[in-house]
FIKOL-897659 format. One line per 4 residues: number of its first residue (from 1); for each residue x, y negated, z of N, C-alpha, C. Coordinates in nm, 3 decimals. Layout:
residues N
NUM) X,Y,Z,X,Y,Z,X,Y,Z  ...
END
This chain:
residues 152
1) 0.354,-1.065,-0.037,0.416,-1.105,0.087,0.567,-1.087,0.084  0.611,-0.991,0.004,0.754,-0.975,-0.017,0.835,-0.951,0.107  0.942,-1.026,0.124,1.037,-1.004,0.232,0.981,-1.033,0.370  0.877,-1.110,0.379,0.828,-1.153,0.510,0.720,-1.064,0.568
5) 0.657,-0.979,0.491,0.547,-0.901,0.543,0.530,-0.768,0.474  0.407,-0.728,0.465,0.373,-0.600,0.405,0.344,-0.618,0.257  0.415,-0.544,0.175,0.393,-0.544,0.031,0.326,-0.412,-0.005  0.222,-0.420,-0.086,0.150,-0.300,-0.128,0.150,-0.294,-0.280
9) 0.195,-0.183,-0.333,0.196,-0.163,-0.477,0.098,-0.050,-0.511  0.022,-0.070,-0.616,-0.077,0.029,-0.659,-0.044,0.069,-0.803  -0.038,0.199,-0.828,-0.007,0.251,-0.962,-0.104,0.363,-0.998  -0.113,0.390,-1.126,-0.195,0.500,-1.172,-0.343,0.468,-1.185
13) -0.378,0.339,-1.190,-0.519,0.302,-1.198,-0.586,0.355,-1.325  -0.510,0.376,-1.429,-0.569,0.426,-1.554,-0.628,0.566,-1.538  -0.592,0.636,-1.431,-0.649,0.768,-1.403,-0.791,0.759,-1.347  -0.832,0.636,-1.312,-0.964,0.614,-1.252,-1.059,0.555,-1.355
17) -1.190,0.572,-1.332,-1.285,0.505,-1.421,-1.273,0.352,-1.402  -1.309,0.274,-1.503,-1.295,0.128,-1.493,-1.356,0.067,-1.367  -1.468,0.119,-1.321,-1.533,0.064,-1.202,-1.450,0.079,-1.075  -1.352,0.167,-1.077,-1.270,0.193,-0.958,-1.128,0.137,-0.971
21) -1.101,0.065,-1.076,-0.967,0.008,-1.097,-0.958,-0.127,-1.025  -0.947,-0.120,-0.894,-0.954,-0.240,-0.810,-0.829,-0.250,-0.723  -0.716,-0.277,-0.784,-0.588,-0.279,-0.712,-0.592,-0.366,-0.587  -0.649,-0.484,-0.595,-0.651,-0.574,-0.479,-0.732,-0.517,-0.364
25) -0.836,-0.443,-0.396,-0.916,-0.382,-0.290,-0.837,-0.271,-0.219  -0.761,-0.194,-0.294,-0.676,-0.091,-0.233,-0.566,-0.155,-0.150  -0.510,-0.264,-0.199,-0.409,-0.338,-0.122,-0.469,-0.386,0.010  -0.590,-0.440,0.004,-0.658,-0.487,0.125,-0.684,-0.373,0.223
29) -0.719,-0.257,0.171,-0.744,-0.141,0.257,-0.618,-0.103,0.334  -0.505,-0.100,0.264,-0.378,-0.067,0.330,-0.344,-0.173,0.435  -0.359,-0.299,0.398,-0.327,-0.408,0.491,-0.416,-0.404,0.615  -0.544,-0.372,0.597,-0.638,-0.363,0.711,-0.594,-0.253,0.808
33) -0.555,-0.140,0.752,-0.510,-0.029,0.838,-0.385,-0.070,0.915  -0.291,-0.133,0.848,-0.169,-0.176,0.915,-0.196,-0.287,1.016  -0.290,-0.375,0.987,-0.317,-0.489,1.076,-0.354,-0.443,1.217  -0.428,-0.338,1.226,-0.469,-0.291,1.359,-0.362,-0.206,1.427
37) -0.294,-0.126,1.348,-0.200,-0.029,1.404,-0.059,-0.084,1.421  -0.015,-0.162,1.324,0.122,-0.211,1.325,0.124,-0.349,1.259  0.066,-0.446,1.329,0.039,-0.578,1.273,0.161,-0.648,1.216  0.276,-0.625,1.271,0.396,-0.696,1.227,0.487,-0.611,1.137
41) 0.430,-0.510,1.075,0.509,-0.424,0.986,0.561,-0.504,0.869  0.683,-0.475,0.832,0.745,-0.537,0.716,0.797,-0.426,0.626  0.769,-0.440,0.500,0.816,-0.341,0.405,0.713,-0.315,0.299  0.730,-0.202,0.230,0.647,-0.172,0.114,0.577,-0.037,0.129
45) 0.450,-0.037,0.091,0.370,0.085,0.082,0.326,0.098,-0.063  0.340,0.216,-0.119,0.294,0.243,-0.255,0.174,0.335,-0.250  0.075,0.303,-0.332,-0.044,0.386,-0.350,-0.042,0.429,-0.495  -0.047,0.560,-0.518,-0.037,0.613,-0.654,-0.150,0.712,-0.679
49) -0.228,0.686,-0.783,-0.333,0.778,-0.825,-0.275,0.871,-0.931  -0.291,1.001,-0.909,-0.230,1.102,-0.996,-0.334,1.194,-1.058  -0.295,1.257,-1.167,-0.378,1.360,-1.230,-0.381,1.484,-1.140  -0.473,1.572,-1.170,-0.483,1.697,-1.095,-0.352,1.775,-1.101
53) -0.295,1.784,-1.220,-0.173,1.863,-1.238,-0.056,1.806,-1.158  -0.039,1.676,-1.164,0.073,1.613,-1.092,0.054,1.624,-0.941  -0.069,1.606,-0.896,-0.095,1.614,-0.753,-0.074,1.757,-0.702  -0.122,1.851,-0.777,-0.105,1.992,-0.738,0.044,2.030,-0.737
57) 0.119,1.979,-0.835,0.262,2.003,-0.840,0.334,1.944,-0.719  0.294,1.824,-0.678,0.353,1.764,-0.557,0.320,1.847,-0.434  0.197,1.891,-0.425,0.155,1.970,-0.310,0.237,2.099,-0.302  0.260,2.159,-0.417,0.339,2.282,-0.422,0.487,2.253,-0.389
61) 0.543,2.152,-0.452,0.685,2.122,-0.436,0.720,2.075,-0.295  0.643,1.982,-0.241,0.682,1.919,-0.115,0.618,1.982,0.009  0.501,2.044,-0.009,0.432,2.101,0.108,0.419,2.252,0.101  0.457,2.311,-0.013,0.451,2.456,-0.026,0.309,2.510,-0.038
65) 0.213,2.427,-0.080,0.074,2.468,-0.093,0.037,2.475,-0.241  -0.015,2.589,-0.283,-0.054,2.604,-0.423,-0.205,2.590,-0.438  -0.254,2.469,-0.407,-0.396,2.440,-0.423,-0.415,2.290,-0.438  -0.535,2.251,-0.478,-0.567,2.109,-0.492,-0.577,2.044,-0.356
69) -0.535,1.919,-0.348,-0.553,1.840,-0.227,-0.586,1.698,-0.270  -0.657,1.626,-0.184,-0.704,1.493,-0.223,-0.604,1.382,-0.197  -0.525,1.393,-0.090,-0.431,1.287,-0.056,-0.308,1.346,0.012  -0.193,1.292,-0.023,-0.066,1.330,0.042,0.005,1.200,0.076
73) 0.055,1.191,0.199,0.129,1.073,0.243,0.269,1.111,0.286  0.363,1.026,0.252,0.501,1.044,0.294,0.548,0.915,0.360  0.580,0.922,0.488,0.640,0.808,0.557,0.790,0.813,0.532  0.849,0.697,0.514,0.993,0.690,0.486,1.071,0.652,0.611
77) 1.188,0.706,0.619,1.281,0.668,0.725,1.342,0.533,0.687  1.380,0.452,0.786,1.445,0.324,0.753,1.570,0.345,0.669  1.590,0.257,0.572,1.707,0.263,0.484,1.809,0.161,0.532  1.927,0.206,0.573,2.028,0.111,0.621,2.065,0.011,0.512
81) 2.083,-0.112,0.554,2.128,-0.215,0.462,2.018,-0.292,0.392  1.894,-0.246,0.400,1.784,-0.318,0.336,1.721,-0.414,0.437  1.685,-0.532,0.389,1.611,-0.626,0.473,1.476,-0.564,0.507  1.419,-0.604,0.621,1.294,-0.544,0.667,1.184,-0.551,0.562
85) 1.171,-0.661,0.493,1.066,-0.678,0.394,1.086,-0.595,0.269  1.207,-0.546,0.247,1.236,-0.464,0.129,1.225,-0.315,0.159  1.208,-0.282,0.284,1.212,-0.144,0.328,1.088,-0.066,0.282  1.106,0.050,0.219,0.990,0.132,0.185,0.935,0.196,0.312
89) 0.807,0.173,0.340,0.744,0.230,0.459,0.682,0.367,0.430  0.629,0.382,0.310,0.569,0.510,0.276,0.494,0.506,0.145  0.453,0.624,0.103,0.378,0.641,-0.021,0.251,0.720,0.008  0.144,0.680,-0.059,0.016,0.750,-0.050,-0.019,0.795,-0.192
93) -0.028,0.925,-0.212,-0.063,0.982,-0.342,-0.206,1.035,-0.334  -0.288,0.997,-0.432,-0.429,1.034,-0.432,-0.462,1.105,-0.563  -0.533,1.217,-0.552,-0.577,1.291,-0.669,-0.699,1.224,-0.731  -0.681,1.165,-0.848,-0.792,1.101,-0.918,-0.899,1.203,-0.956
97) -0.856,1.324,-0.990,-0.950,1.429,-1.027,-1.037,1.472,-0.908  -0.970,1.499,-0.795,-1.045,1.547,-0.679,-1.131,1.438,-0.617  -1.086,1.314,-0.622,-1.170,1.209,-0.564,-1.299,1.192,-0.643  -1.294,1.215,-0.774,-1.417,1.211,-0.854,-1.513,1.321,-0.811
101) -1.461,1.441,-0.793,-1.544,1.554,-0.749,-1.605,1.528,-0.612  -1.521,1.479,-0.520,-1.569,1.454,-0.384,-1.672,1.342,-0.381  -1.656,1.240,-0.464,-1.754,1.132,-0.470,-1.890,1.188,-0.513  -1.889,1.275,-0.614,-2.014,1.336,-0.660,-2.077,1.423,-0.551
105) -1.993,1.500,-0.481,-2.044,1.587,-0.374,-2.101,1.505,-0.259  -2.038,1.393,-0.227,-2.082,1.309,-0.115,-2.195,1.214,-0.155  -2.217,1.200,-0.283,-2.325,1.113,-0.331,-2.291,0.964,-0.321  -2.164,0.930,-0.333,-2.128,0.788,-0.336,-2.035,0.760,-0.453
109) -1.999,0.634,-0.468,-1.921,0.593,-0.584,-1.777,0.644,-0.579  -1.716,0.650,-0.698,-1.574,0.686,-0.707,-1.491,0.582,-0.633  -1.529,0.455,-0.642,-1.457,0.349,-0.572,-1.457,0.373,-0.422  -1.571,0.405,-0.365,-1.577,0.430,-0.221,-1.490,0.550,-0.181
113) -1.494,0.656,-0.261,-1.412,0.773,-0.229,-1.263,0.740,-0.242  -1.227,0.665,-0.345,-1.087,0.624,-0.361,-1.041,0.541,-0.240  -1.123,0.446,-0.199,-1.089,0.365,-0.081,-1.075,0.452,0.044  -1.167,0.546,0.060,-1.162,0.635,0.176,-1.030,0.711,0.179
117) -0.989,0.764,0.065,-0.865,0.842,0.060,-0.741,0.755,0.076  -0.743,0.635,0.022,-0.631,0.542,0.042,-0.618,0.509,0.190  -0.729,0.481,0.255,-0.727,0.451,0.399,-0.680,0.573,0.477  -0.733,0.688,0.443,-0.695,0.812,0.512,-0.544,0.835,0.502
121) -0.491,0.825,0.382,-0.347,0.843,0.363,-0.265,0.740,0.438  -0.313,0.616,0.441,-0.242,0.510,0.513,-0.244,0.538,0.663  -0.355,0.585,0.715,-0.361,0.619,0.858,-0.263,0.731,0.891  -0.245,0.825,0.799,-0.142,0.928,0.820,-0.003,0.863,0.828
125) 0.024,0.767,0.740,0.153,0.696,0.745,0.174,0.631,0.882  0.065,0.587,0.940,0.070,0.516,1.069,0.070,0.611,1.189  0.075,0.741,1.162,0.087,0.837,1.271,-0.040,0.908,1.312  -0.151,0.879,1.247,-0.276,0.949,1.279,-0.268,1.090,1.225
129) -0.338,1.180,1.291,-0.345,1.319,1.246,-0.490,1.362,1.247  -0.521,1.465,1.173,-0.658,1.517,1.168,-0.660,1.669,1.184  -0.563,1.720,1.260,-0.549,1.864,1.277,-0.653,1.922,1.374  -0.698,1.845,1.470,-0.797,1.894,1.565,-0.928,1.818,1.547
133) -1.039,1.874,1.593,-1.167,1.803,1.580,-1.165,1.664,1.646  -1.100,1.652,1.758,-1.093,1.523,1.828,-1.013,1.421,1.747  -0.897,1.464,1.695,-0.813,1.375,1.614,-0.887,1.335,1.485  -0.953,1.432,1.425,-1.027,1.408,1.302,-1.138,1.306,1.325
137) -1.211,1.321,1.434,-1.320,1.228,1.465,-1.266,1.086,1.485  -1.154,1.075,1.555,-1.093,0.943,1.578,-1.049,0.880,1.446  -0.986,0.961,1.363,-0.936,0.912,1.234,-1.052,0.870,1.143  -1.157,0.951,1.138,-1.271,0.919,1.053,-1.344,0.794,1.102
141) -1.349,0.775,1.235,-1.409,0.651,1.288,-1.331,0.530,1.240  -1.198,0.540,1.246,-1.113,0.429,1.201,-1.131,0.404,1.052  -1.138,0.510,0.972,-1.164,0.496,0.828,-1.293,0.420,0.805  -1.400,0.462,0.875,-1.531,0.399,0.858,-1.528,0.253,0.897
145) -1.454,0.218,1.003,-1.442,0.079,1.045,-1.380,-0.006,0.933  -1.273,0.045,0.875,-1.206,-0.030,0.768,-1.295,-0.040,0.645  -1.362,0.068,0.608,-1.454,0.065,0.494,-1.563,-0.040,0.516  -1.613,-0.047,0.638,-1.718,-0.145,0.669,-1.667,-0.288,0.654
149) -1.548,-0.315,0.705,-1.490,-0.449,0.692,-1.471,-0.485,0.544  -1.435,-0.387,0.463,-1.414,-0.411,0.320,-1.546,-0.421,0.244  -1.655,-0.386,0.309,-1.786,-0.390,0.244,-1.809,-0.277,0.147  -1.739,-0.164,0.172,-1.753,-0.050,0.081,-1.843,0.058,0.139
END
């Protein structure tokens, strides 16, 4: 979509098993989340799958937490001088290691868990929070709606 709409970039797919290397599906997940929350958003969202070590390092460096986490999102402030379509909106970082573990624990595919985490991180970019039981329930309902539309 480039300058006129939402651009989604996906990196780090090699950290996932071949069955979960579905860049277009992750792009669709991000676009679905934005479509409902911020339909006319312009700019770029990056989704990056990381190793356990890199994800843990980010969690320590940026959030001050010395433990594994499944997803970290960073929303970006507007950058002066950039056209709306070139503006970075945010980044979603997903632990490829932890999503594999969680998929096994939940009894579903790595692809479904990866999609769930990409959607979860994107909803955080859009201002959703999961700090309270009520917020968590609302966020998880929205995740499930998007997963259903994607057929995952």
